[in-house]
VEXFIBA-508817 format. One record per atom (N, C-alpha, C, O): residue in three letters; z, x, y. Coordinates in steps of 0.2 Angstrom, whole numbers, plus 2048, in hexadecimal, padded with zeros to 3 digits. Example, Ala and Ser with C-alpha at 12.3 -4.5 7.8 and 13.67 -1.06 7.14 Angstrom:
ALA8278427E4/ALA82783E7EA/ALA8278427F0/ALA82A8477EF/SER8238407F5/SER8248447FB/SER827840800/SER828843806/
***
This chain:
MET8008047FA/MET800800800/MET800804806/MET804809807/LYS7FC80380B/LYS7FB806811/LYS800803817/LYS7FF7FD818/VAL804807819/VAL80980481E/VAL809808824/VAL80980E824/VAL80880582A/VAL809808830/VAL80F806834/VAL810800835/ILE81380B836/ILE81A809839/ILE81980B841/ILE818811842/ALA81B807845/ALA81B80984C/ALA82280A84E/ALA82680584E/GLY823810850/GLY82A812852/GLY82E81684D/GLY82E814847/ALA83081C84F/ALA83482084A/ALA83B82184C/ALA83E82784B/GLY83E81C84E/GLY84581C84F/GLY84981C849/GLY84681D843/SER84F81A849/SER85381A842/SER85081583D/SER850816837/VAL84E80F840/VAL84C80A83C/VAL84580C839/VAL84480C833/GLY84080E83D/GLY83A80F83B/GLY839815836/GLY836815832/SER83E81A838/SER83E820834/SER84181F82D/SER83E821828/PHE84681A82C/PHE849818826/PHE843815822/PHE84281681C/ILE840810825/ILE83B80C821/ILE83581181F/ILE833811819/ALA833816823/ALA82E81B821/ALA83081F81B/ALA82C820817/GLU83682181B/GLU839825816/GLU83982180F/GLU83782480A/ASP83C81B810/ASP83D81780A/ASP836815807/ASP835816801/LEU83181380B/LEU82B811808/LEU827817806/LEU823817801/THR82781D809/THR824823807/THR827825800/THR8238277FB/ASN82D8257FF/ASN8308277F9/ASN82E8227F3/ASN82E8247ED/ALA82C81C7F5/ALA82A8177F0/ALA8238187EF/ALA8208147EA/GLY82081D7F2/GLY81981E7F0/GLY81381B7F4/GLY80D81B7F3/HIS8158187FA/HIS8118147FE/HIS80E819803/HIS81181E805/ASP808818806/ASP80481C80B/ASP807819812/ASP805814814/VAL80B81D815/VAL80E81C81B/VAL80C820821/VAL80B826820/LEU80A81C826/LEU80982082D/LEU80D81D832/LEU80E817833/VAL811822836/VAL81582083B/VAL812822842/VAL810828843/VAL81281D846/VAL80F81E84D/VAL81581F852/VAL81981A853/GLU816824855/GLU81C826859/GLU81A829860/GLU81682F85F/GLN81B827866/GLN81982A86C/GLN81D83186E/GLN81A834872/ASP82383286B/ASP82783786D/ASP82583D868/ASP82783D862/PRO82284286B/PRO820848866/PRO82784C863/PRO82684E85E/GLN82C84C867/GLN83284F864/GLN83584B85E/GLN83784E85A/ILE83584585F/ILE837841859/ILE833842853/ILE83584284D/VAL82C842854/VAL82784384F/VAL82984A84B/VAL82984A845/GLU82A84F850/GLU82B85684D/GLU831856849/GLU831859843/LYS83685284B/LYS83D852847/LYS83C84E841/LYS83E85183C/ARG83A848842/ARG83A84483C/ARG835846836/ARG836845830/SER82F849838/SER82A84A834/SER82C85082F/SER82985182A/ARG831854831/ARG83385982C/ARG837856826/ARG837859821/ALA83A850827/ALA83E84D822/ALA83A84881E/ALA83C846818/ILE835845821/ILE83283F81E/ILE82A84181D/ILE827842822/PRO828842817/PRO821844816/PRO81C83F816/PRO81883E811/CYS81B83B81B/CYS81683681C/CYS811839822/CYS81283E824/ARG80D835823/ARG808836829/ARG80B83482F/ARG80E82F830/TRP80A839834/TRP80D83783B/TRP807838840/TRP80383C840/VAL808834846/VAL80383484B/VAL808833852/VAL80C82F852/VAL806838856/VAL80A83885D/VAL805833861/VAL800836864/ALA80782D863/ALA803829866/ALA808823868/ALA80D821866/ASP80581F86D/ASP808819870/ASP80581386B/ASP80081186C/ALA80A810867/ALA80780B863/ALA805804867/ALA803800864/CYS80780486D/CYS8057FE871/CYS7FE7FE874/CYS7FC7FA877/GLU7FB804873/GLU7F4805875/GLU7EF804870/GLU7F080786A/PHE7EA800872/PHE7E57FE86D/PHE7E180586A/PHE7E0805864/ALA7E080986E/ALA7DC80F86C/ALA7E1813867/ALA7DE816862/SER7E7813868/SER7EB817863/SER7EB81485C/SER7EB817857/LEU7EC80D85C/LEU7EB80A856/LEU7E580A853/LEU7E480A84C/GLU7DF80A857/GLU7D980B854/GLU7D8812851/GLU7D581384C/ALA7DA817854/ALA7DA81E852/ALA7DE81E84B/ALA7DC822847/ALA7E381A84A/ALA7E781B844/ALA7E481683F/ALA7E7816839/LYS7DF813840/LYS7DB80F83B/LYS7DF809839/LYS7E0808833/LEU7E280683E/LEU7E780083C/LEU7E47FB837/LEU7E77F8834/GLU7DD7FA838/GLU7DA7F5834/GLU7DA7F682D/GLU7D97F2829/GLU7DC7FD82B/GLU7DD7FE824/GLU7E47FD821/GLU7E57FD81B/ALA7E87FB825/ALA7EF7FA823/ALA7F07F3820/ALA7ED7EE821/ASP7F47F481B/ASP7F67ED817/ASP7FC7EA81B/ASP7FD7E481B/VAL8007EE81E/VAL8067EC821/VAL8077F0827/VAL8077F6827/VAL8097ED82D/VAL80B7F0833/VAL8137EE834/VAL8147E8834/VAL8177F3836/VAL81E7F2838/VAL81F7F483F/VAL81E7FA840/ALA8207EF843/ALA8227F184A/ALA8297F284A/ALA82D7ED84B/ALA82B7F884B/ALA8337FA84A/ALA8357FE850/ALA83A80284F/THR8327FD856/THR83580185B/THR83B7FD85E/THR83D7F885B/GLY83F801863/GLY8457FE865/GLY8447F986B/GLY8497F886E/ASP83E7F886C/ASP83C7F3872/ASP8387ED870/ASP8337EE86C/ASP83B7E7871/ASP8387E186E/ASP8317E0871/ASP82C7DD86E/GLU8307E1878/GLU8297E087B/GLU8247E5877/GLU81F7E3876/ASP8267EB876/ASP8217EF872/ASP8207ED86B/ASP81A7ED869/ASN8257EA868/ASN8247E8861/ASN81F7E1861/ASN81B7E185C/LEU8207DD866/LEU81B7D8867/LEU8147DA868/LEU80F7D7865/VAL8137DF86C/VAL80C7E186E/VAL8097E4868/VAL8037E3866/VAL80D7E8864/VAL80A7EB85E/VAL8097E6859/VAL8037E6856/SER80D7E1858/SER80B7DB853/SER8057D8855/SER8017D6851/LEU8047D685C/LEU7FF7D285E/LEU7F87D685D/LEU7F37D485A/LEU7F87DD85F/LEU7F27E185E/LEU7F17E1856/LEU7EB7E1854/ALA7F67E2852/ALA7F57E384B/ALA7F17DD848/ALA7ED7DE844/LYS7F47D784A/LYS7F17D1847/LYS7EB7CF84A/LYS7E67CD846/GLN7EA7CF850/GLN7E47CC854/GLN7DE7D1854/GLN7D97CF853/GLU7E07D7855/GLU7DA7DC856/GLU7D87E0850/GLU7D37E284F/PHE7DD7E184B/PHE7DC7E5845/PHE7DD7E183F/PHE7DC7E3839/MET7DE7DA83F/MET7DF7D683A/MET7E37D8834/MET7E17D882E/VAL7E97DB836/VAL7ED7DE830/VAL7F07D882D/VAL7F37D3830/PRO7F07D8826/PRO7F37D2822/PRO7FA7D0823/PRO7FC7CA823/ARG7FE7D5824/ARG8057D4824/ARG8087D882A/ARG8087DE82A/VAL80C7D582F/VAL80F7D8834/VAL8167D6834/VAL8187D0835/ILE81A7DB834/ILE8227DA834/ILE8247DE83B/ILE8237E383D/ALA8287DA83E/ALA82B7DC845/ALA8327DC845/ALA8367D8843/ARG8357E1848/ARG83C7E2849/ARG83E7DE850/ARG83B7DF855/VAL8437DA84F/VAL8467D7855/VAL84C7DB857/VAL8517DB854/ASN84C7DE85D/ASN8527E185F/ASN8577DD863/ASN85D7DE862/HIS8557D8867/HIS85A7D486A/HIS8597CD867/HIS8547CA868/PRO85E7CA864/PRO85E7C3861/PRO85B7BE865/PRO8587B9863/LYS85C7BE86C/LYS85A7B9870/LYS8527B9871/LYS84F7B4873/ASN84F7BE86F/ASN8487BF86F/ASN8457BC868/ASN83E7BC868/HIS8497BA863/HIS8467B985D/HIS8417B385D/HIS83C7B4859/TRP8427AF861/TRP83D7A9862/TRP8367AB863/TRP8317A8862/MET8357B1867/MET82E7B3869/MET82A7B6863/MET8247B6863/PHE82E7B885E/PHE82B7BC858/PHE8287B7853/PHE82B7B684E/SER8227B4855/SER81F7AF851/SER8187B1850/SER8167B6852/LYS8157AC84C/LYS80E7AE84B/LYS8097AE851/LYS8047B1851/LEU80C7AB856/LEU8087AB85D/LEU8077B285F/LEU8027B4862/TRP80C7B785D/TRP80C7BE85F/TRP80A7C2859/TRP80B7C8859/GLY8077BF854/GLY8057C384E/GLY80A7C5849/GLY8097C9844/VAL8107C284A/VAL8167C4845/VAL8167C083F/VAL8177B9840/ASP8167C3839/ASP8177BF833/ASP81E7BE831/ASP8207B982F/VAL8227C4832/VAL8297C4830/VAL82D7C7836/VAL82B7CD838/ALA8317C4839/ALA8367C783E/ALA83C7C983B/ALA8407C4838/VAL83F7CF83C/VAL8457D1839/VAL84A7D283F/VAL8497D7843/SER84F7CE83F/SER8547CF844/SER85B7D1841/SER85D7CD83D/THR85D7D7842/THR8637DA83E/THR8697D5840/THR86D7D483B/PRO86B7D3846/PRO8707CF847/PRO8707C8843/PRO8757C6840/HIS86A7C5843/HIS8697BF83F/HIS86A7C0838/HIS86D7BC834/LEU8677C6835/LEU8687C782E/LEU86F7C882C/LEU8717C6827/LEU8737CC831/LEU87A7CD82F/LEU87E7C682F/LEU8827C582B/SER87C7C2834/SER8807BC834/SER87E7B782E/SER8837B482C/SER8787B782C/SER8767B4826/SER8797B6820/SER87C7B281C/LEU87A7BD81F/LEU87D7C081A/LEU8857BE81A/LEU8887BD814/VAL8887BE820/VAL88F7BC820/VAL8907B581E/VAL8947B481A/GLU88B7B1821/GLU88C7AA81F/GLU88B7A9818/GLU88E7A5814/GLU8867AC815/GLU8847AB80E/GLU88A7AE809/GLU88B7AB804/ALA88E7B380C/ALA8937B5808/ALA8997B1808/ALA89D7B1803/VAL89A7AD80D/VAL8A07A980D/VAL89F7A180C/VAL8A479D80C/SER89879F80C/SER89779880C/SER896796805/SER891799801/VAL899791803/VAL89878D7FD/VAL8967867FE/VAL89A783802/GLY8917837FB/GLY89077C7FC/GLY88C77B803/GLY88C775805/SER889780805/SER88477F80B/SER87E78380B/SER87E788807/LEU87978180E/LEU87378480E/LEU87278A814/LEU874788819/VAL871790812/VAL871795816/VAL86A798817/VAL86779A812/ARG86779981D/ARG86079C81E/ARG8617A381E/ARG8657A6822/LEU85D7A7819/LEU85D7AE819/LEU8587B181C/LEU8597B781F/LEU8527AE81C/LEU84C7B181F/LEU8477AC821/LEU8467A781E/GLN8447AD827/GLN83E7A9829/GLN8387AD829/GLN8377B282C/PHE8337A9826/PHE82C7AC826/PHE8287A982C/PHE8267A382B/GLU8277AC831/GLU8247A9837/GLU81D7A6836/GLU81B7A1839/SER8197AA833/SER8127A7832/SER8117A182F/SER80D79D830/SER81579F82A/SER815799826/SER81A794827/SER81978E826/GLY81F79682B/GLY82579282C/GLY82A791826/GLY82E78D827/ALA828795821/ALA82D79481B/ALA83379881C/ALA83379D820/ARG838796818/ARG83F799819/ARG84179B812/ARG84079780D/LEU8457A1812/LEU8497A280C/LEU8507A080D/LEU8537A2811/VAL85279C808/VAL859799809/VAL85D79A803/VAL85B79B7FE/GLU864799804/GLU86879A7FE/GLU86E7957FE/GLU870793804/VAL86F7927F8/VAL87578D7F8/VAL8797907F2/VAL8777917EC/THR8807907F3/THR8847917ED/THR88778B7EB/THR88A7877EF/LEU8867897E5/LEU8877827E3/LEU88F7817E3/LEU8937857DF/ALA89177C7E6/ALA89877A7E6/ALA89A7757E1/ALA8957727DD/GLU8A07737E0/GLU8A276E7DB/GLU89F7677DC/GLU89E7637D7/ASP89D7657E3/ASP89B75F7E4/ASP89375F7E5/ASP89075A7E7/SER8907647E2/SER8897657E3/SER8857607DE/SER88775F7D8/PRO88075C7E0/PRO87D7577DC/PRO87875B7D7/PRO8767577D2/ALA8777617D8/ALA8737657D3/ALA8777687CD/ALA87376A7C8/LEU87D7677CD/LEU88176A7C7/LEU87F7677C1/LEU87E7617C0/GLU87E76B7BC/GLU87C7697B5/GLU8757667B4/GLU8747637AF/LEU8717667B9/LEU86A7647B9/LEU86676A7B8/LEU86776F7BA/THR8607687B5/THR85B76E7B4/THR85776D7BB/THR8577687BE/ILE8537737BC/ILE84F7737C2/ILE84A76E7C2/ILE84876B7C7/SER84776C7BC/SER8427677BC/SER8457607BD/SER84275C7C0/GLU84B75F7BB/GLU84F7597BD/GLU8517587C4/GLU8527527C6/LEU85175D7C8/LEU85375D7CF/LEU84D75A7D3/LEU84F7577D8/ASP84775A7D0/ASP8417577D4/ASP84175A7DB/ASP8417577E0/ILE8407617DB/ILE8407657E1/ILE83A7627E5/ILE8347627E2/PRO83A7617EC/PRO83575F7F0/PRO82F7647F0/PRO83076A7F0/ARG8297617F1/ARG8237657F2/ARG8247697F9/ARG8267667FE/GLY82376F7F9/GLY8247737FF/GLY82B7777FE/GLY82D77B803/ALA82E7777F8/ALA83477B7F7/ALA83377E7F0/ALA83077B7EB/SER8367847EF/SER8367877E8/SER83C78B7E7/SER83E78F7EB/ILE84078A7E1/ILE84578E7E0/ILE8437957DD/ILE83F7957D8/VAL84479A7E0/VAL8417A17DE/VAL8467A57DA/VAL8447A97D6/ALA84D7A47DA/ALA8517A77D6/ALA8587A47D6/ALA85A7A07DB/VAL85C7A57D1/VAL8637A37D0/VAL8677A97CF/VAL8667AC7CA/ILE86C7AA7D3/ILE8717AF7D1/ILE8777AD7CE/ILE87A7A87D1/ARG8787AF7C8/ARG87E7AC7C4/ARG8827B27C1/ARG87F7B67BD/ASP8887B27C3/ASP88D7B87C1/ASP88A7BF7C2/ASP88A7C37BE/SER8877C07C8/SER8847C67CA/SER87D7C87C7/SER87B7CD7C7/ASN87B7C37C3/ASN8747C47BF/ASN86F7BF7C2/ASN8717BA7C4/ILE8697C27C2/ILE8637BE7C5/ILE8607BA7BF/ILE85E7BD7BA/VAL8607B37C0/VAL85D7AF7BB/VAL8567AD7BE/VAL8567AA7C3/VAL8517AE7BA/VAL84A7AC7BD/VAL84A7A47BB/VAL84A7A37B5/PRO8497A07C0/PRO8497997BF/PRO8437967BB/PRO83D7987BC/ARG8457927B6/ARG83F78E7B3/ARG8417877B3/ARG8477857B6/GLY83D7837B1/GLY83E77B7B1/GLY8447797AD/GLY8487747AF/ASP84677D7A8/ASP84B77B7A4/ASP85277F7A6/ASP85777E7A2/THR8527837AB/THR8587867AD/THR85D7817B0/THR85B77D7B5/THR8637817AD/THR86877D7AF/THR86D7807B5/THR86F7867B4/LEU86E77D7BA/LEU87277F7BF/LEU87977E7BE/LEU87B7797BC/SER87D7837C0/SER8857837BF/SER8897847C5/SER8867877CA/LEU88F7827C5/LEU8937847CA/LEU89478B7CC/LEU89478F7C8/GLY89378D7D3/GLY8937937D5/GLY88C7977D5/GLY88C79D7D7/ASP8877947D2/ASP8817977D2/ASP87E7987DA/ASP87F7937DE/GLU87B79D7DB/GLU87879F7E2/GLU87179D7E1/GLU86D7A17DD/VAL86E7987E4/VAL8687967E3/VAL8647987E9/VAL8657967EF/ILE85E79C7E8/ILE85A79E7ED/ILE85479B7ED/ILE85079B7E8/ALA8517987F3/ALA84B7947F3/ALA8477967F9/ALA84A7987FE/LEU8417957F8/LEU83C7957FD/LEU83A78E7FF/LEU83878A7FB/VAL83A78D806/VAL83A786808/VAL83678580F/VAL83778A813/THR832780810/THR83077F816/THR83577B81A/THR839777818/SER83477B821/SER839777825/SER838770824/SER83D76D825/GLU83276D822/GLU832766821/GLU83676381C/GLU83875E81C/VAL837767817/VAL83B765811/VAL842768810/VAL84576780B/GLU84476C815/GLU84A770814/GLU85076B813/GLU85476C80F/ASP850765817/ASP855760816/ASP85575D810/ASP85B75B80D/SER84F75C80D/SER84F759806/SER85275D801/SER85575B7FC/LEU850764801/LEU8537697FD/LEU85A7697FD/LEU85E76A7F8/ARG85D769804/ARG864769805/ARG867764801/ARG86D7647FE/SER86575D802/SER8687587FE/SER8687587F7/SER86C7567F4/LYS86375C7F4/LYS86275D7ED/LYS8687627EA/LYS86B7617E5/LEU8697677EF/LEU86E76C7EC/LEU87576B7EF/LEU87A76D7EC/VAL8757697F5/VAL87C7687F8/VAL87E7617F8/VAL8847607F7/GLY87A75C7FA/GLY87C7557FA/GLY87A752800/GLY879756805/ALA87A74C801/ALA878748807/ALA87E74880C/ALA88474880A/GLY87B749812/GLY880749818/GLY88474F819/GLY88975081C/VAL882755815/VAL88575B816/VAL88176081A/VAL88376681C/
***
């Protein structure tokens, strides 16, 4: 997989190192030559000293060949510009953007070419909520391009889904249970998988049917 990362700060560098070690073809675009000189010694991927917000720089980096672009700078405006150029000018299939300030999260949408917006504060709050919430639906991740969401429900004693198989739940169209975590083990869900107390049910759902799925797993009026 060919990945282009804009920004070689702590976040961009970590992503570059992780993906490079996993065997992917990684190119990092960073405008500060001192950062490139320092980081390139430790991370054996391709490096370019350039401004990722400039069309010419991205064209020289052959962005049209990328499978994924990650806008990981420390500036939200720059990340939006990189995302828009990647999607609109270079038709990159997958654009992932870092959100530095939570209040700007609403702008990171498909209108700006963003497929997935990653906000660390939002992720942390979701993980905290997921860790302490039983019997409620928690949103873990939003996919901006499709409007789909990854959600999690830990089944409580009053869940209407207890002791039912997934096929018996009659999951609404537009929702899909993708995993069940039981006793720290991942259960790949099938139609005959029976749900039990304490199961962590992870589902992919559209906004239109989120409430319907909630009623199936949590109960009406919750």
